[in-house]
C-alpha positions in Angstrom: 0.0 0.0 0.0 2.9 2.4 0.7 4.3 1.9 -2.7 0.9 2.6 -4.4 0.3 5.7 -2.2 3.7 7.1 -3.2 2.8 7.3 -6.8 -0.7 8.7 -6.0 0.7 11.4 -3.9 -0.7 14.8 -5.2 2.6 16.6 -4.6 4.5 14.0 -6.7 1.9 14.2 -9.4 2.2 18.0 -9.4 6.0 17.8 -9.9 5.6 15.4 -12.8 3.0 17.7 -14.4 5.3 20.8 -14.1 8.3 18.8 -15.5 6.4 17.5 -18.5 4.9 20.9 -19.1 8.3 22.6 -19.0 9.6 20.1 -21.5 6.6 20.5 -23.8 6.7 24.3 -23.7 10.4 24.5 -24.4 10.9 26.7 -27.5 13.7 26.6 -30.0 16.1 29.5 -30.2 14.9 31.9 -33.0 17.3 34.0 -35.1 16.2 37.1 -33.3 16.9 35.5 -29.9 20.3 34.3 -31.2 21.0 37.9 -32.2 20.1 39.2 -28.7 22.5 36.6 -27.2 25.2 37.8 -29.5 24.8 41.4 -28.4 24.6 40.6 -24.7 27.2 37.8 -24.4 29.3 37.8 -27.6 33.0 38.5 -26.9 33.6 39.6 -30.5 30.7 42.0 -30.3 32.2 43.6 -27.2 35.6 43.8 -28.8 34.1 45.7 -31.7 32.6 48.3 -29.3 36.1 49.2 -28.1 36.8 50.8 -31.5 34.4 53.7 -30.8 35.5 53.8 -27.1 39.1 54.6 -28.2 37.8 57.3 -30.5 35.7 58.8 -27.8 38.7 58.9 -25.5 40.6 60.9 -28.2 37.7 63.4 -28.4 37.8 63.8 -24.7 41.6 64.3 -24.8 41.5 67.0 -27.4 38.6 68.8 -25.8 40.5 69.1 -22.5 42.8 71.7 -24.1 40.1 74.3 -23.7 39.3 73.6 -20.0 41.1 75.3 -17.1 43.9 73.3 -15.5 44.6 73.5 -11.8 47.4 71.8 -9.9 48.8 72.0 -6.4 52.6 72.5 -6.2 54.5 71.7 -3.0 58.2 72.6 -3.0 60.8 72.4 -0.3 64.5 73.3 -0.6 67.4 72.9 1.9 70.8 74.6 2.0 73.8 74.8 4.4 75.3 78.3 5.1 78.2 79.7 7.3 76.8 82.2 9.8 80.2 84.0 9.9 79.5 85.4 6.5 76.4 87.0 7.9 78.2 88.6 10.9 77.7 85.8 13.3 80.1 84.3 15.8 82.9 82.4 14.2 82.3 79.6 16.7 78.8 79.2 15.4 78.4 75.9 13.5 77.2 75.9 10.0 73.4 76.3 10.1 70.6 75.1 7.8 68.3 77.3 5.7 65.0 75.8 4.5 62.7 77.3 1.9 59.3 75.9 1.2 56.3 77.0 -0.8 52.7 75.8 -1.4 51.2 77.1 -4.6 47.9 76.6 -6.4 48.8 77.0 -10.1 46.3 77.3 -12.9 46.4 77.6 -16.7 43.5 78.4 -19.0 43.8 78.4 -22.8 41.8 81.4 -24.1 42.8 81.0 -27.8 44.3 78.0 -29.4 43.3 77.5 -33.1 45.5 74.5 -33.5 43.9 72.6 -30.6 40.5 73.7 -31.9 41.2 72.2 -35.2 42.5 69.0 -33.6 39.3 68.7 -31.6 37.1 69.0 -34.7 39.2 66.3 -36.5 38.9 64.0 -33.5 35.1 64.5 -33.5 34.8 63.7 -37.2 37.0 60.6 -36.8 35.0 59.5 -33.8 31.8 59.7 -35.9 33.5 57.7 -38.7 34.7 55.1 -36.1 31.1 54.7 -34.9 30.1 53.8 -38.5 32.9 51.4 -38.7 31.6 49.8 -35.5 28.2 49.4 -37.1 29.7 47.9 -40.2 31.7 45.4 -38.2 28.6 44.5 -36.1 26.7 44.0 -39.3 29.4 41.7 -40.7 29.5 39.8 -37.3 25.7 39.4 -37.4 25.9 38.0 -40.9 28.5 35.5 -39.8 26.4 34.4 -36.8 23.3 34.0 -39.0 25.2 32.0 -41.6 26.5 29.7 -38.8 22.9 29.4 -37.5 21.8 28.6 -41.0 24.5 26.0 -41.4 23.4 24.2 -38.2 19.8 24.3 -39.5 20.9 22.7 -42.8 22.9 19.9 -41.2 20.0 19.3 -38.8 17.6 18.9 -41.7 20.0 16.7 -43.5 20.3 14.4 -40.4 16.5 14.2 -40.2 16.3 13.2 -43.8 19.2 10.8 -43.4 17.4 9.1 -40.5 14.4 8.4 -42.7 16.7 7.3 -45.6 18.6 5.0 -43.4 15.4 3.5 -42.0 14.1 3.0 -45.6 17.4 1.5 -46.9 17.5 -0.9 -43.9 13.9 -1.9 -44.7 14.9 -2.6 -48.4 17.8 -4.7 -47.2 15.5 -6.8 -44.9 13.0 -7.3 -47.8 15.8 -8.3 -50.1 17.1 -10.8 -47.6 13.6 -12.1 -47.0 13.0 -12.7 -50.7 16.4 -14.3 -51.1 15.7 -16.7 -48.2 12.5 -17.9 -49.8 14.3 -18.3 -53.2 12.5 -15.3 -54.8 15.6 -13.1 -54.9 19.2 -13.1 -55.9 22.4 -12.6 -53.8 23.4 -9.6 -55.9 20.3 -7.7 -54.9 21.0 -8.4 -51.3 24.5 -7.1 -51.7 23.2 -4.0 -53.4 20.7 -3.3 -50.7 23.3 -3.8 -48.0 25.7 -1.4 -49.7 22.9 1.2 -49.9 22.2 0.9 -46.2 25.9 1.1 -45.3 26.3 4.2 -47.5 23.3 5.9 -45.8 24.8 5.1 -42.4 28.2 6.5 -43.4 26.6 9.7 -44.7 24.8 10.1 -41.4 28.0 9.7 -39.4 29.8 12.3 -41.5 26.9 14.7 -41.4 26.7 14.4 -37.6 30.3 15.2 -37.2 29.8 18.3 -39.3 26.8 19.2 -37.2 28.7 19.1 -34.0 31.4 21.3 -35.4 28.9 23.8 -36.7 27.2 23.9 -33.3 30.6 24.6 -31.7 31.4 27.4 -34.1 28.0 29.0 -33.5 28.2 28.8 -29.7 31.7 30.3 -29.8 30.4 33.3 -31.8 27.5 33.7 -29.5 29.8 33.7 -26.5 28.4 30.4 -25.1 30.2 27.3 -23.9 27.7 25.2 -25.7 24.2 25.4 -27.2 21.8 24.2 -24.5 18.7 24.6 -26.7 17.8 23.6 -30.3 17.4 25.9 -33.2 14.4 26.5 -35.4 14.0 24.1 -38.3 15.2 25.2 -41.7 12.6 26.8 -43.9 13.0 29.0 -47.0 10.7 31.9 -47.9 10.7 34.0 -51.0 11.1 37.8 -51.0 9.0 40.4 -52.6 10.7 41.4 -55.9 9.3 44.9 -55.7 10.8 45.4 -52.2 14.2 44.3 -53.6 14.2 47.2 -56.0 13.1 49.7 -53.5 15.8 48.6 -51.0 18.5 49.2 -53.7 18.2 52.9 -53.3 18.0 52.6 -49.5 21.4 51.0 -49.4 23.1 54.4 -50.2 21.6 55.7 -46.9 22.0 52.7 -44.6 25.5 51.4 -45.4 27.7 52.2 -42.4 31.0 51.9 -44.4 29.7 54.4 -46.9 28.8 56.8 -44.1 32.2 56.1 -42.6 33.9 57.0 -45.9 31.9 60.3 -46.1 32.9 61.2 -42.5 36.5 60.4 -43.3 36.3 62.9 -46.1 34.9 65.5 -43.7 37.7 64.7 -41.2 40.3 65.2 -43.9 38.9 68.6 -44.8 39.0 69.5 -41.2 42.6 68.5 -41.1 43.4 70.7 -44.1 41.7 73.6 -42.5 43.5 72.9 -39.2 46.9 73.1 -40.8 46.2 76.7 -41.8 45.8 77.5 -38.1 49.3 76.4 -37.1 50.6 80.0 -37.8 47.9 81.6 -35.6 48.9 83.0 -32.1 47.9 81.3 -28.9 46.7 83.1 -25.8 46.6 81.6 -22.3 45.7 82.9 -18.8 48.3 81.8 -16.2 48.5 82.4 -12.5 49.3 81.0 -9.1 48.5 81.8 -5.5 50.1 80.4 -2.3 52.4 80.9 0.7 56.2 80.8 1.1 57.8 79.6 4.4 61.5 80.5 4.9 63.8 79.6 7.8 67.2 81.4 8.1 69.4 81.1 11.2 66.6 79.6 13.1 64.2 82.5 12.6 61.0 81.3 10.8 59.2 83.6 8.3 56.1 83.3 6.2 54.8 85.3 3.3 51.8 85.1 1.0 52.3 85.4 -2.8 50.1 85.5 -5.9 50.6 86.1 -9.5 48.4 86.3 -12.6 49.2 87.0 -16.2 48.6 86.4 -19.9 50.9 84.4 -22.1 50.9 85.1 -25.9 52.7 82.7 -28.2 53.3 83.7 -31.9 54.8 81.1 -34.2 57.5 82.6 -36.4 59.4 79.7 -38.0 58.6 76.1 -37.7 61.5 74.8 -39.6 59.3 73.3 -42.4 57.0 71.4 -40.0 53.9 73.4 -41.0 54.6 72.8 -44.8 55.0 69.1 -44.2 51.8 69.0 -42.2 49.9 70.8 -45.0 51.2 68.4 -47.6 50.2 65.4 -45.4 46.7 66.9 -44.9 46.1 67.4 -48.7 47.3 63.8 -49.4 44.9 62.4 -46.8 42.1 64.4 -48.3 42.8 63.1 -51.8 42.9 59.5 -50.5 39.6 60.0 -48.6 37.9 61.4 -51.7 39.0 58.4 -53.8 38.0 55.9 -51.1 34.5 57.5 -51.0 34.1 57.1 -54.7 35.3 53.5 -54.6 33.1 52.6 -51.7 30.0 54.1 -53.4 30.7 52.0 -56.6 31.3 48.9 -54.5 28.0 49.3 -52.6 25.9 49.7 -55.8 27.7 46.7 -57.3 27.3 44.5 -54.2 23.6 45.3 -53.8 22.8 44.6 -57.5 24.7 41.3 -57.2 22.9 40.4 -54.0 19.5 41.0 -55.7 20.5 38.8 -58.6 21.6 36.1 -56.2 18.3 36.2 -54.3 16.3 35.9 -57.6 18.4 33.1 -58.9 18.3 31.1 -55.7 14.6 31.5 -55.5 14.3 30.0 -59.0 16.6 27.2 -58.0 14.5 26.6 -54.9 11.3 26.3 -56.9 12.9 23.9 -59.3 14.2 21.7 -56.5 10.7 21.5 -55.0 9.3 20.3 -58.3 12.2 17.9 -58.6 11.5 16.3 -55.2 7.8 16.0 -56.0 8.6 14.2 -59.3 11.1 11.8 -57.6 8.7 11.1 -54.7 6.1 10.0 -57.2 8.7 7.8 -59.0 9.8 6.3 -55.7 6.3 5.5 -54.7 5.7 3.7 -58.0 9.0 1.8 -57.6 8.0 0.7 -54.0 4.6 -0.6 -55.2 6.2 -2.5 -58.1 8.8 -4.1 -55.8 6.2 -5.1 -53.2 4.1 -6.6 -55.9 7.1 -8.5 -57.3 7.0 -6.7 -60.6 10.6 -5.3 -60.2 13.9 -6.2 -58.6 15.8 -4.6 -55.8 17.9 -2.6 -58.3 15.0 -0.6 -59.4 13.9 0.0 -55.8 17.3 1.0 -54.6 17.9 3.3 -57.6 14.6 5.1 -56.9 15.6 5.4 -53.2 19.0 6.8 -54.1 17.3 9.3 -56.5 15.0 10.4 -53.8 17.9 10.9 -51.4 19.7 13.0 -53.9 16.6 15.1 -54.6 16.1 15.7 -50.9 19.8 16.8 -50.6 19.2 19.1 -53.6 16.2 20.7 -51.9 18.1 21.2 -48.7 20.9 22.9 -50.5 18.5 25.1 -52.4 16.8 26.1 -49.2 20.2 26.9 -47.7 21.4 28.9 -50.7 18.2 30.9 -50.7 18.4 31.8 -47.0 22.2 32.5 -47.4 21.4 34.8 -50.3 18.9 36.7 -48.1 21.5 37.1 -45.3 24.0 38.4 -47.8 21.4 40.8 -49.2 20.6 42.4 -45.8 24.3 42.5 -44.9 24.9 44.4 -48.2 22.2 46.8 -47.2 23.9 47.4 -43.9 21.0 46.5 -41.6 19.3 43.3 -40.5 16.1 44.8 -39.1 14.1 43.9 -42.2 15.5 40.4 -42.1 14.4 39.8 -38.5 10.9 41.2 -39.2 10.3 38.8 -42.1 12.0 35.7 -40.7 
């Protein structure tokens, strides 16, 4: 009775219910969720963010040139003197003189055209670096999605291979059964066995690739391993009209194009800044503090303060200004050429990405039709074999054709989704991708 009561205990039943419910309600990791994990835990994502952090530090450093600077200066000096030289007793030993001061010094740059130009250059470069960060994040997102897609493809292949292996093993059993009753031939049995072994070998190789793909994805996401499964592979077609509209949008959303434009702006700021090297600089200087002096044992203390203006006028830099100007003009020319090249590459990449999406969509449709045709052929071959109207060779051939057709469909699905990933990466943003997938 105790044993029966233990299994009928309401608390135990509640635990079982919660456990089974949690397993049943466990959802697969979606692409959007994987992207959120990448942003929150991805080490590579965090490393990319340091690019803009360095640029922000440079902006802060150049901006500090215009802020007042205050420092506390403590000074203490010691010296030995002979009191006889000052009218003292010749028997007096050499005494010590100490001089100490405590000053609060300040420096405030009122006019510094060179520092002002450097600050503007740093701000422009910081803006360009932020666009570089966005581009690197886009590329990393594309890499993660491609790895996610690779795991999906291999998982689908394993599912198909399980069914193929089960089918080939069934064919092998049927061939042996026919041969045992004298209705078959040993060659058919060997062929069926080879087919089953081939399917088993394919599954082993695919499983090893699957484990490797999972490891690569988890590393990119910043995880030790994937604890949850991914969504199954599926392919969806894009709206052709939307493809054309997004072509024009790429010139506004591509971070590397914006970065090139901001680099041109920074180069122009640098050219303007070199013209300010000959401008004078004006600073407000001052200090306030006390001085303590000890001479012959008599202490003394005085208060002191000073304030003034320092004017610096460059006269001859020894050719440094000319070299800086030539360097600035060279950088501006390179930035202009880089901008033109980037704009051409963006247009070419987007057009190529659109053509790739359209061609893979066509291949996906053809693969679906091919699988449908081969499935019909395989169904007919199975019926003929079960009725004794054909041999194992026809049955195994139709099974091999179906396996090839399913692999072709999986690759077509993978290629279509990979083309879509490349398309949105080329646009410079994956927001539209996550909304439609």
